[in-house]
C-alpha angles and dihedrals in degrees: 000000000000123000126217119270088236102058094164090059090055095049096081130254115014114265129219110261097256092048091046090052091052090047092053092049091049090050092051093048092047092051092048091046092051096044116134129164088252097047118028140150124194111201112195130186120220117218131193117191090344094308123112109241103168152335129256122191132194121187143162145179119213089359093160089067106024100038090208125132133186126215135200133171143185128198126189113252093244090057099045122111096034100097095259092122091056092047093048093048093045090054095050091045089054088055092047099045104026099030104034102023097240118180097199139020122197130193138164142196137190117265092252093058105082092160091066091049090051090053091050094047092046089055094049103264119148130205114279104180137277138277131202114227133182110237119179089341095308129104111249131184120234121193116217122215130194133199120191124200091246093052094048112112113256091228133034131199087227110062113201130202118204117202133174096017101122097074089047097053095096088061087062093047094259132122121228116233131195112281113270123227115260134026123328118269110267100191140017099017148042123291122262109290096032118113121194112232 
């Protein structure tokens, strides 16, 4: 199930900056500590010129069988509107589709977050329904979006290089295989060196 692209907004009452920072760190540590090949969440931080500008997450349950990932992101207000959200999502989708061999990626955003919907649409996602969520005690509508491997654009304005993934594949429930001859698979399958169970 996708989460909103503004997870801090859904967490309840706004927190003072120091308390919010501690909350984020606790969340990251909890997710790493609870990681299993069948239930994982990779929380990444996006940097620009050495300064943290946002967070991009990729997670899945039963990925080995379902080949479906979910994404969520958050970008600081001062850094919104500059294309960073598109670049962050494109990078994590490269990891999901090209690195891990995902078949589908799902995401979602609250109705009042048109920027997130623009990012999804720009990257090839299509509407996938709605969910009702309780945010700060009020019902809120979240629109779900889905991107399949065959709908993913063949080229992206944000090229991504993935290094060091092969030894990590068992953490995602995948088995490394000997490198194949030729270039890595770009669409519709795992990257070179990934063997489906």
